[in-house]
VOPAGU-2260 file (C-alpha; in pm, 1 decimal, decimal comma):
REM VOPAGU-2260
SITE   aa  ch    i         X         Y         Z
SITE  UNK   A    0    2659,3    4993,6   -5087,5
SITE  UNK   A    1    2983,4    4974,2   -5292,9
SITE  UNK   A    2    2801,9    4764,3   -5555,3
SITE  UNK   A    3    2525,0    5027,4   -5573,3
SITE  UNK   A    4    2783,1    5307,2   -5606,8
SITE  UNK   A    5    2966,5    5122,1   -5885,7
SITE  UNK   A    6    2636,9    5061,3   -6066,5
SITE  UNK   A    7    2545,5    5431,3   -6048,8
SITE  UNK   A    8    2892,8    5522,7   -6180,7
SITE  UNK   A    9    2835,5    5288,3   -6476,5
SITE  UNK   A   10    2493,9    5450,6   -6534,4
SITE  UNK   A   11    2652,1    5796,3   -6541,4
SITE  UNK   A   12    2910,1    5675,9   -6793,8
SITE  UNK   A   13    2635,5    5535,1   -7018,0
SITE  UNK   A   14    2472,6    5878,6   -7016,8
SITE  UNK   A   15    2756,0    6000,8   -7239,5
SITE  UNK   A   16    2824,5    5678,1   -7430,5
SITE  UNK   A   17    2476,2    5566,2   -7540,4
SITE  UNK   A   18    2296,3    5797,2   -7782,4
SITE  UNK   A   19    1942,5    5700,9   -7680,5
SITE  UNK   A   20    2020,5    5745,2   -7309,2
SITE  UNK   A   21    2172,4    6089,6   -7367,3
SITE  UNK   A   22    1879,3    6195,1   -7587,0
SITE  UNK   A   23    1624,8    6074,5   -7332,2
SITE  UNK   A   24    1802,6    6252,9   -7046,7
SITE  UNK   A   25    1815,6    6573,1   -7253,6
SITE  UNK   A   26    1442,8    6540,7   -7327,7
SITE  UNK   A   27    1381,3    6499,9   -6953,3
SITE  UNK   A   28    1578,6    6817,6   -6878,2
SITE  UNK   A   29    1363,4    7004,7   -7129,9
SITE  UNK   A   30    1052,4    6850,8   -6971,8
SITE  UNK   A   31    1137,0    7006,9   -6634,4
SITE  UNK   A   32    1223,9    7340,2   -6794,8
SITE  UNK   A   33     884,1    7324,1   -6964,5
SITE  UNK   A   34     672,3    7249,8   -6657,5
SITE  UNK   A   35     864,7    7469,5   -6409,8
SITE  UNK   A   36    1031,3    7734,7   -6627,1
SITE  UNK   A   37     856,2    8052,8   -6511,9
SITE  UNK   A   38     716,1    7929,9   -6178,2
SITE  UNK   A   39     969,0    8112,6   -5958,1
SITE  UNK   A   40     860,7    8447,4   -6105,5
SITE  UNK   A   41     493,8    8401,6   -6190,2
SITE  UNK   A   42     346,1    8475,5   -5844,9
SITE  UNK   A   43     535,3    8804,8   -5805,8
SITE  UNK   A   44     455,0    8894,7   -6169,6
SITE  UNK   A   45      81,7    8847,7   -6104,1
SITE  UNK   A   46      96,4    9049,6   -5780,8
SITE  UNK   A   47     253,5    9337,7   -5976,8
SITE  UNK   A   48     -41,9    9316,4   -6216,6
SITE  UNK   A   49    -277,4    9356,5   -5916,7
SITE  UNK   A   50    -430,4    9011,6   -5959,8
SITE  UNK   A   51    -613,7    8921,2   -5633,3
SITE  UNK   A   52    -418,1    8687,6   -5399,3
SITE  UNK   A   53    -679,7    8409,8   -5413,8
SITE  UNK   A   54    -661,9    8411,2   -5797,0
SITE  UNK   A   55    -281,2    8406,0   -5778,7
SITE  UNK   A   56    -303,4    8094,0   -5561,1
SITE  UNK   A   57    -555,4    7931,5   -5793,6
SITE  UNK   A   58    -338,4    7995,1   -6101,5
SITE  UNK   A   59     -22,3    7873,1   -5927,6
SITE  UNK   A   60    -209,4    7557,1   -5824,4
SITE  UNK   A   61    -348,0    7486,3   -6172,5
SITE  UNK   A   62     -49,4    7267,4   -6263,2
SITE  UNK   A   63    -102,8    7051,1   -5956,3
SITE  UNK   A   64    -476,6    7015,9   -6019,4
SITE  UNK   A   65    -426,4    6897,5   -6378,8
SITE  UNK   A   66    -157,8    6655,2   -6263,2
SITE  UNK   A   67    -384,8    6512,0   -5993,0
SITE  UNK   A   68    -668,2    6449,7   -6239,2
SITE  UNK   A   69    -459,4    6292,0   -6517,4
SITE  UNK   A   70    -154,5    6115,5   -6372,4
SITE  UNK   A   71    -312,6    5794,1   -6241,8
SITE  UNK   A   72    -543,3    5732,6   -6542,5
SITE  UNK   A   73    -248,2    5795,5   -6775,9
SITE  UNK   A   74     -24,8    5549,5   -6591,8
SITE  UNK   A   75    -290,7    5275,3   -6596,2
SITE  UNK   A   76    -406,3    5323,9   -6957,9
SITE  UNK   A   77     -56,7    5365,1   -7106,3
SITE  UNK   A   78      68,4    5064,2   -6910,9
SITE  UNK   A   79    -221,0    4851,2   -7034,7
SITE  UNK   A   80    -175,8    4968,8   -7396,6
SITE  UNK   A   81     206,0    4936,1   -7372,9
SITE  UNK   A   82     245,2    5271,7   -7547,9
SITE  UNK   A   83     379,8    5560,2   -7340,5
SITE  UNK   A   84     563,0    5764,9   -7601,9
SITE  UNK   A   85     247,4    5890,8   -7777,1
SITE  UNK   A   86     104,7    6023,1   -7447,2
SITE  UNK   A   87     431,4    6206,6   -7376,3
SITE  UNK   A   88     426,5    6365,7   -7722,0
SITE  UNK   A   89      62,2    6474,8   -7702,7
SITE  UNK   A   90     114,1    6628,5   -7358,3
SITE  UNK   A   91     402,7    6845,8   -7483,0
SITE  UNK   A   92     183,1    7009,8   -7747,0
SITE  UNK   A   93     -29,8    7195,7   -7491,8
SITE  UNK   A   94     236,2    7409,4   -7316,3
SITE  UNK   A   95     402,9    7461,1   -7653,5
SITE  UNK   A   96      85,2    7636,3   -7776,1
SITE  UNK   A   97     -71,2    7789,3   -7463,6
SITE  UNK   A   98     228,6    7976,8   -7318,8
SITE  UNK   A   99     265,7    8189,4   -7636,5
SITE  UNK   A  100    -109,2    8261,8   -7617,8
SITE  UNK   A  101     -55,5    8386,7   -7260,3
SITE  UNK   A  102     229,5    8604,2   -7389,8
SITE  UNK   A  103      25,9    8772,2   -7663,5
SITE  UNK   A  104    -296,2    8798,7   -7460,2
SITE  UNK   A  105    -215,1    8804,3   -7087,9
SITE  UNK   A  106    -522,9    8758,6   -6868,6
SITE  UNK   A  107    -612,8    8556,2   -6560,1
SITE  UNK   A  108    -771,8    8297,6   -6790,1
SITE  UNK   A  109    -479,4    8255,6   -7031,2
SITE  UNK   A  110    -233,4    8227,0   -6742,1
SITE  UNK   A  111    -455,4    7962,3   -6581,0
SITE  UNK   A  112    -473,8    7769,0   -6908,6
SITE  UNK   A  113     -96,1    7789,6   -6956,2
SITE  UNK   A  114     -33,8    7656,0   -6605,9
SITE  UNK   A  115    -293,2    7383,0   -6665,3
SITE  UNK   A  116    -107,0    7286,2   -6983,6
SITE  UNK   A  117     211,2    7250,4   -6777,7
SITE  UNK   A  118      14,2    7023,8   -6543,6
SITE  UNK   A  119     -98,6    6802,7   -6831,3
SITE  UNK   A  120     265,9    6760,6   -6933,0
SITE  UNK   A  121     368,1    6706,9   -6569,3
SITE  UNK   A  122     120,2    6419,0   -6539,5
SITE  UNK   A  123     333,5    6212,1   -6779,4
SITE  UNK   A  124     647,3    6205,0   -6561,7
SITE  UNK   A  125     573,7    5850,8   -6444,6
SITE  UNK   A  126     577,9    5747,6   -6813,7
SITE  UNK   A  127     926,3    5898,3   -6856,6
SITE  UNK   A  128    1048,1    5684,4   -6566,3
SITE  UNK   A  129     906,7    5361,4   -6708,0
SITE  UNK   A  130    1036,3    5433,1   -7060,9
SITE  UNK   A  131    1385,0    5513,5   -6931,4
SITE  UNK   A  132    1404,2    5198,9   -6718,5
SITE  UNK   A  133    1337,8    4987,2   -7029,5
SITE  UNK   A  134    1669,4    5101,8   -7181,1
SITE  UNK   A  135    1848,6    4900,5   -6911,4
SITE  UNK   A  136    1847,3    4549,8   -6767,7
SITE  UNK   A  137    1620,1    4469,7   -6473,1
SITE  UNK   A  138    1901,2    4475,4   -6215,4
SITE  UNK   A  139    2009,4    4818,6   -6343,8
SITE  UNK   A  140    1660,7    4970,1   -6298,3
SITE  UNK   A  141    1713,0    5127,9   -5950,3
SITE  UNK   A  142    2030,6    5302,7   -6066,1
SITE  UNK   A  143    1857,4    5412,6   -6387,4
SITE  UNK   A  144    1582,2    5579,0   -6183,3
SITE  UNK   A  145    1845,6    5751,1   -5968,9
SITE  UNK   A  146    2016,9    5881,7   -6283,1
SITE  UNK   A  147    1692,6    6014,1   -6431,4
SITE  UNK   A  148    1607,4    6181,3   -6098,4
SITE  UNK   A  149    1897,1    6420,7   -6164,7
SITE  UNK   A  150    1693,1    6572,7   -6447,5
SITE  UNK   A  151    1454,7    6737,6   -6200,2
SITE  UNK   A  152    1690,2    6969,2   -6005,9
SITE  UNK   A  153    1915,7    7029,7   -6307,5
SITE  UNK   A  154    1624,3    7107,7   -6541,2
SITE  UNK   A  155    1450,8    7339,4   -6294,0
SITE  UNK   A  156    1785,2    7508,8   -6219,3
SITE  UNK   A  157    1840,5    7577,5   -6590,2
SITE  UNK   A  158    1483,1    7704,2   -6631,7
SITE  UNK   A  159    1511,7    7935,5   -6331,0
SITE  UNK   A  160    1843,3    8072,7   -6453,7
SITE  UNK   A  161    1720,4    8140,1   -6808,7
SITE  UNK   A  162    1400,0    8305,8   -6686,6
SITE  UNK   A  163    1591,9    8500,8   -6422,0
SITE  UNK   A  164    1821,4    8649,7   -6685,9
SITE  UNK   A  165    1519,7    8743,7   -6898,3
SITE  UNK   A  166    1325,3    8896,2   -6606,8
SITE  UNK   A  167    1632,2    9094,6   -6497,8
SITE  UNK   A  168    1733,6    9232,2   -6838,2
SITE  UNK   A  169    1431,2    9211,7   -7070,6
SITE  UNK   A  170    1051,3    9250,5   -7048,9
SITE  UNK   A  171     948,1    8982,4   -6793,0
SITE  UNK   A  172     678,0    8837,4   -7020,0
SITE  UNK   A  173     943,1    8712,7   -7262,9
SITE  UNK   A  174    1006,2    8438,3   -7007,3
SITE  UNK   A  175     673,6    8283,5   -7112,8
SITE  UNK   A  176     854,5    8157,4   -7423,0
SITE  UNK   A  177    1092,2    7938,0   -7219,8
SITE  UNK   A  178     832,3    7664,4   -7139,8
SITE  UNK   A  179     705,2    7674,3   -7498,5
SITE  UNK   A  180    1046,7    7641,3   -7663,0
SITE  UNK   A  181    1147,9    7368,3   -7415,6
SITE  UNK   A  182     832,0    7171,4   -7501,8
SITE  UNK   A  183     903,1    7207,6   -7874,5
SITE  UNK   A  184    1262,6    7085,1   -7838,9
SITE  UNK   A  185    1153,1    6792,2   -7618,7
SITE  UNK   A  186     891,3    6696,7   -7877,4
SITE  UNK   A  187    1152,2    6700,9   -8155,9
SITE  UNK   A  188    1389,5    6480,6   -7953,3
SITE  UNK   A  189    1107,1    6233,3   -7880,8
SITE  UNK   A  190    1078,4    6166,7   -8255,0
SITE  UNK   A  191    1427,0    6012,6   -8248,8
SITE  UNK   A  192    1359,6    5785,2   -7951,0
SITE  UNK   A  193    1230,9    5430,1   -7968,8
SITE  UNK   A  194    1015,8    5285,8   -7691,6
SITE  UNK   A  195    1143,9    4947,0   -7576,9
SITE  UNK   A  196     846,2    4720,4   -7513,7
SITE  UNK   A  197     864,2    4351,0   -7427,7
SITE  UNK   A  198     619,8    4130,0   -7615,6
SITE  UNK   A  199     307,2    4192,0   -7405,8
SITE  UNK   A  200      -2,1    3983,4   -7369,4
SITE  UNK   A  201    -308,3    4121,0   -7547,0
SITE  UNK   A  202    -438,6    4418,3   -7348,2
SITE  UNK   A  203    -786,5    4383,6   -7207,1
SITE  UNK   A  204   -1015,0    4646,3   -7058,4
SITE  UNK   A  205   -1069,5    4433,0   -6747,4
SITE  UNK   A  206    -690,8    4423,1   -6692,2
SITE  UNK   A  207    -691,4    4802,2   -6691,7
SITE  UNK   A  208    -970,6    4821,0   -6432,8
SITE  UNK   A  209    -818,9    4545,4   -6216,7
SITE  UNK   A  210    -480,1    4716,4   -6211,0
SITE  UNK   A  211    -644,0    5042,1   -6105,8
SITE  UNK   A  212    -868,5    4885,5   -5841,3
SITE  UNK   A  213    -585,1    4685,5   -5682,1
SITE  UNK   A  214    -405,2    5009,3   -5600,3
SITE  UNK   A  215    -710,5    5223,7   -5522,8
SITE  UNK   A  216    -816,1    4972,0   -5257,3
SITE  UNK   A  217    -469,1    4960,8   -5096,1
SITE  UNK   A  218    -470,7    5191,2   -4792,4
SITE  UNK   A  219     -90,3    5188,9   -4754,2
SITE  UNK   A  220     -31,9    5383,8   -5076,0
SITE  UNK   A  221    -299,7    5633,4   -4971,6
SITE  UNK   A  222    -129,5    5688,7   -4636,7
SITE  UNK   A  223     214,6    5740,4   -4788,8
SITE  UNK   A  224      70,2    5952,1   -5071,7
SITE  UNK   A  225    -120,8    6186,0   -4838,1
SITE  UNK   A  226     185,1    6222,8   -4617,6
SITE  UNK   A  227     392,3    6302,6   -4928,4
SITE  UNK   A  228     134,9    6566,0   -5025,5
SITE  UNK   A  229     195,6    6737,2   -4689,7
SITE  UNK   A  230     570,1    6734,8   -4759,5
SITE  UNK   A  231     540,1    6849,8   -5123,6
SITE  UNK   A  232     290,8    7121,4   -5032,8
SITE  UNK   A  233     567,1    7309,3   -4848,6
SITE  UNK   A  234     795,6    7411,1   -5140,4
SITE  UNK   A  235     502,6    7491,1   -5369,8
SITE  UNK   A  236     352,2    7711,8   -5098,8
SITE  UNK   A  237     676,9    7880,6   -4993,4
SITE  UNK   A  238     951,0    7854,7   -5258,3
SITE  UNK   A  239     714,7    7912,8   -5553,0
SITE  UNK   A  240     446,3    8135,5   -5395,6
SITE  UNK   A  241     511,4    8310,3   -5062,9
SITE  UNK   A  242     889,1    8359,0   -5074,1
SITE  UNK   A  243     910,1    8529,5   -5419,1
SITE  UNK   A  244     629,6    8767,2   -5313,4
SITE  UNK   A  245     800,6    8833,7   -4978,4
SITE  UNK   A  246    1133,2    8898,5   -5150,9
SITE  UNK   A  247     968,0    9128,7   -5406,5
SITE  UNK   A  248     820,9    9336,6   -5121,4
SITE  UNK   A  249    1173,5    9365,3   -4978,8
SITE  UNK   A  250    1292,9    9501,2   -5314,8
SITE  UNK   A  251    1449,3    9181,1   -5450,3
SITE  UNK   A  252    1533,6    9165,7   -5821,6
SITE  UNK   A  253    1448,4    8892,9   -6071,9
SITE  UNK   A  254    1798,7    8746,3   -6058,3
SITE  UNK   A  255    1780,3    8736,9   -5676,2
SITE  UNK   A  256    1451,7    8545,6   -5690,7
SITE  UNK   A  257    1611,6    8300,3   -5936,5
SITE  UNK   A  258    1914,1    8255,4   -5710,2
SITE  UNK   A  259    1688,1    8195,9   -5409,4
SITE  UNK   A  260    1488,2    7929,3   -5592,7
SITE  UNK   A  261    1807,1    7763,1   -5718,2
SITE  UNK   A  262    1946,8    7758,2   -5363,2
SITE  UNK   A  263    1648,0    7547,5   -5259,7
SITE  UNK   A  264    1706,3    7312,1   -5554,0
SITE  UNK   A  265    2078,8    7267,0   -5489,0
SITE  UNK   A  266    2032,7    7178,7   -5122,5
SITE  UNK   A  267    1737,6    6955,0   -5211,1
SITE  UNK   A  268    1961,3    6760,8   -5452,3
SITE  UNK   A  269    2237,2    6740,0   -5188,7
SITE  UNK   A  270    1997,5    6596,7   -4929,9
SITE  UNK   A  271    1862,1    6336,4   -5174,3
SITE  UNK   A  272    2218,6    6224,8   -5252,4
SITE  UNK   A  273    2302,5    6197,9   -4881,2
SITE  UNK   A  274    1986,8    5997,5   -4806,4
SITE  UNK   A  275    2100,8    5686,1   -4993,1
SITE  UNK   A  276    2467,8    5718,1   -4896,7
SITE  UNK   A  277    2449,0    5830,0   -4533,8
SITE  UNK   A  278    2114,3    5923,5   -4374,3
SITE  UNK   A  279    1937,6    5590,3   -4436,5
SITE  UNK   A  280    2222,8    5383,6   -4291,5
SITE  UNK   A  281    2284,2    5612,8   -3991,9
SITE  UNK   A  282    1931,8    5729,8   -3906,0
SITE  UNK   A  283    1692,2    5495,3   -4085,5
SITE  UNK   A  284    1399,4    5604,1   -4301,5
SITE  UNK   A  285    1162,7    5716,7   -4024,8
SITE  UNK   A  286    1412,5    5935,8   -3837,6
SITE  UNK   A  287    1535,0    6087,4   -4165,0
SITE  UNK   A  288    1181,5    6191,6   -4261,8
SITE  UNK   A  289    1101,7    6306,7   -3906,8
SITE  UNK   A  290    1405,0    6536,4   -3892,8
SITE  UNK   A  291    1337,8    6661,3   -4246,4
SITE  UNK   A  292     976,8    6756,0   -4170,4
SITE  UNK   A  293    1071,3    6934,7   -3847,0
SITE  UNK   A  294    1345,7    7129,4   -4026,4
SITE  UNK   A  295    1088,8    7231,2   -4290,0
SITE  UNK   A  296     884,1    7382,0   -4006,8
SITE  UNK   A  297    1187,5    7569,8   -3871,3
SITE  UNK   A  298    1267,5    7714,9   -4215,1
SITE  UNK   A  299     905,2    7820,2   -4272,9
SITE  UNK   A  300     893,6    8002,3   -3939,3
SITE  UNK   A  301    1233,0    8165,9   -3992,6
SITE  UNK   A  302    1196,0    8331,5   -4334,7
SITE  UNK   A  303     926,2    8591,0   -4248,3
SITE  UNK   A  304    1105,3    8686,6   -3924,5
SITE  UNK   A  305    1399,9    8848,6   -4101,6
SITE  UNK   A  306    1463,8    9116,6   -4364,1
SITE  UNK   A  307    1829,9    9017,1   -4396,2
SITE  UNK   A  308    1892,5    8869,7   -4742,0
SITE  UNK   A  309    2171,9    8637,6   -4626,0
SITE  UNK   A  310    1950,3    8492,9   -4352,8
SITE  UNK   A  311    1666,5    8442,1   -4602,0
SITE  UNK   A  312    1908,1    8249,3   -4826,6
SITE  UNK   A  313    2021,5    8043,6   -4525,2
SITE  UNK   A  314    1662,9    7952,4   -4434,0
SITE  UNK   A  315    1590,9    7873,6   -4801,0
SITE  UNK   A  316    1890,7    7639,2   -4809,5
SITE  UNK   A  317    1762,9    7471,8   -4492,3
SITE  UNK   A  318    1415,9    7440,4   -4649,4
SITE  UNK   A  319    1559,4    7271,4   -4959,6
SITE  UNK   A  320    1774,4    7032,0   -4757,1
SITE  UNK   A  321    1484,7    6944,4   -4525,9
SITE  UNK   A  322    1250,7    6883,9   -4820,0
SITE  UNK   A  323    1507,4    6651,9   -4979,0
SITE  UNK   A  324    1533,9    6446,1   -4658,4
SITE  UNK   A  325    1158,2    6410,2   -4611,0
SITE  UNK   A  326    1053,3    6359,3   -4972,0
SITE  UNK   A  327    1325,7    6104,2   -5054,1
SITE  UNK   A  328    1191,2    5885,0   -4773,1
SITE  UNK   A  329     836,0    5911,4   -4908,3
SITE  UNK   A  330     956,4    5802,1   -5254,0
SITE  UNK   A  331    1138,4    5506,9   -5098,1
SITE  UNK   A  332     833,8    5400,1   -4894,8
SITE  UNK   A  333     615,2    5401,6   -5208,2
SITE  UNK   A  334     802,2    5103,2   -5358,5
SITE  UNK   A  335     864,9    4900,0   -5042,1
SITE  UNK   A  336     699,0    4553,9   -5056,7
SITE  UNK   A  337     589,9    4584,3   -5421,5
SITE  UNK   A  338     622,0    4354,2   -5723,3
SITE  UNK   A  339     703,6    4451,4   -6082,9
SITE  UNK   A  340     351,4    4399,7   -6221,4
SITE  UNK   A  341     198,0    4656,7   -5986,6
SITE  UNK   A  342     471,6    4921,1   -5990,5
SITE  UNK   A  343     346,2    5135,6   -6282,0
SITE  UNK   A  344      -8,6    5169,2   -6149,1
SITE  UNK   A  345     111,5    5203,9   -5788,7
SITE  UNK   A  346     363,1    5474,8   -5876,6
SITE  UNK   A  347      99,4    5651,1   -6085,5
SITE  UNK   A  348    -148,3    5656,7   -5795,8
SITE  UNK   A  349     122,5    5760,9   -5550,2
SITE  UNK   A  350     228,9    6052,2   -5771,4
SITE  UNK   A  351    -136,4    6147,8   -5821,6
SITE  UNK   A  352    -202,5    6164,8   -5448,0
SITE  UNK   A  353     109,5    6362,5   -5360,6
SITE  UNK   A  354      47,2    6599,6   -5652,0
SITE  UNK   A  355    -249,0    6738,7   -5457,3
SITE  UNK   A  356      16,1    6922,4   -5256,4
SITE  UNK   A  357     114,7    7109,7   -5573,6
SITE  UNK   A  358    -243,4    7239,1   -5593,8
SITE  UNK   A  359    -337,8    7299,2   -5231,7
SITE  UNK   A  360      -8,5    7466,2   -5137,1
SITE  UNK   A  361     -49,8    7774,8   -5360,2
SITE  UNK   A  362    -429,8    7783,6   -5315,9
SITE  UNK   A  363    -406,4    7782,5   -4934,8
SITE  UNK   A  364    -141,0    8054,1   -4946,7
SITE  UNK   A  365    -356,0    8267,8   -5176,8
SITE  UNK   A  366    -650,1    8247,7   -4935,8
SITE  UNK   A  367    -424,3    8308,2   -4634,4
SITE  UNK   A  368    -269,2    8618,9   -4792,6
SITE  UNK   A  369    -611,8    8757,8   -4878,8
SITE  UNK   A  370    -767,7    8718,1   -4533,8
SITE  UNK   A  371    -462,0    8718,4   -4304,9
SITE  UNK   A  372     -96,2    8781,1   -4397,1
SITE  UNK   A  373     217,7    8628,0   -4546,0
SITE  UNK   A  374     338,6    8549,8   -4192,4
SITE  UNK   A  375      18,0    8352,5   -4127,9
SITE  UNK   A  376      84,5    8149,2   -4442,5
SITE  UNK   A  377     432,6    8052,2   -4323,2
SITE  UNK   A  378     291,6    7959,4   -3980,6
SITE  UNK   A  379      30,8    7732,1   -4140,7
SITE  UNK   A  380     304,0    7558,5   -4341,5
SITE  UNK   A  381     507,8    7502,9   -4024,4
SITE  UNK   A  382     205,9    7340,5   -3854,9
SITE  UNK   A  383     146,6    7107,9   -4152,1
SITE  UNK   A  384     515,1    7008,7   -4151,0
SITE  UNK   A  385     490,3    6915,7   -3782,6
SITE  UNK   A  386     180,5    6706,5   -3858,2
SITE  UNK   A  387     375,5    6522,0   -4131,1
SITE  UNK   A  388     653,6    6449,0   -3882,3
SITE  UNK   A  389     405,4    6294,2   -3636,8
SITE  UNK   A  390     243,6    6071,4   -3903,0
SITE  UNK   A  391     566,3    5941,1   -4060,8
SITE  UNK   A  392     609,8    5649,5   -3820,6
SITE  UNK   A  393     249,7    5534,0   -3872,0
SITE  UNK   A  394     290,1    5533,1   -4252,2
SITE  UNK   A  395     619,2    5342,4   -4239,8
SITE  UNK   A  396     472,1    5073,2   -4012,4
SITE  UNK   A  397     178,1    5017,2   -4250,7
SITE  UNK   A  398     406,5    4987,5   -4554,5
SITE  UNK   A  399     644,5    4736,7   -4395,1
SITE  UNK   A  400     350,7    4519,7   -4285,3
SITE  UNK   A  401     200,0    4522,3   -4636,5
SITE  UNK   A  402     166,5    4204,3   -4845,0
SITE  UNK   A  403     223,7    4266,3   -5220,6
SITE  UNK   A  404     -82,9    4207,3   -5442,1
SITE  UNK   A  405      84,4    3931,0   -5644,0
SITE  UNK   A  406     169,2    3744,5   -5324,6
SITE  UNK   A  407    -192,3    3774,3   -5209,9
SITE  UNK   A  408    -316,4    3630,6   -5542,7
SITE  UNK   A  409     -71,9    3339,6   -5526,7
SITE  UNK   A  410    -178,1    3266,3   -5169,3
SITE  UNK   A  411    -546,1    3251,1   -5270,6
SITE  UNK   A  412    -464,6    3020,3   -5564,2
SITE  UNK   A  413    -271,5    2791,7   -5330,8
SITE  UNK   A  414    -561,0    2776,0   -5086,8
SITE  UNK   A  415    -812,8    2675,2   -5357,6
SITE  UNK   A  416    -594,6    2416,7   -5532,5
């Protein structure tokens, strides 16, 4: 553990000493500002415009739907072509253009298209991870991923804060420019970055299909991915959809909504940090995820039962911490018993499957609000969190019993020779 800690300290030092690492990390911060910038305020903004709840849910879920459709194909094709940078650049163009269109002509359709554009950009996150890893040696890769993971909470925190200040002091729609400007700045930075690619073998179409099929036919990644979707569904349904609307009905201001969302992020980041340094060694992966999922249920049940702002913040902090515990375990399980050649496609499929939670969370809450109530939405989330807790042990057992694809191929070759 001390070796791992020293390696991560070295990584953090390189962030400020190596120009390309600092530029890439900055681009990643802008990426998260781009895809999440206005999310904490969009649901309440649409409710104020009298957009029907089911349409609100559909628009909030548009990012997740686009991510689900594109992430796995992008990871397979870009990995086969050994060119990830061009896909990252093309994906940034869409939110850069479509959010200003939503600003000048705000309708259900333009908001849906803007959120879809954010989803297209979001689908490339697996490519950021692979590109960043290539700036380091192979034994530094795990620490490099841990360093890049910091971009998510920090970037979303910055986006929430900027949009919160705008919503509080200026016309709320001006916040639509935050994702667009962030995409533009990220695109500019990408022009100064070089993609490090080892000399690859000539890419073949059959290699692309084989890589995809190997993962699509692996039931372990489906099990972990679906379980992760249950876990990820919770913050997108509550933090980004139900809770801002609930707080708005209690008279909460834009800056309060931003602070509430950032509270979730801060405690999420704290839990992720504690997973590798304390929870895994003391509790193990399964118990960590089990406790996290059950605490998500407690937080979901608690928020609608109180009108006290301090208690709402306390439950939001608990929700963020619980999500960090559960989701960190899912990420860890996705790479257990894998080999290097399958990691890009496997991670792409895993992220594709769990991204369905980004879509179904808001959509389910929109339908629930239309036909039932906000309280019913929170209750449904609590039930799904309990289901995730029950299934965690089953998923972990399947993953640990898995034989990596490369090992299977070598075994078959040995049998025929």
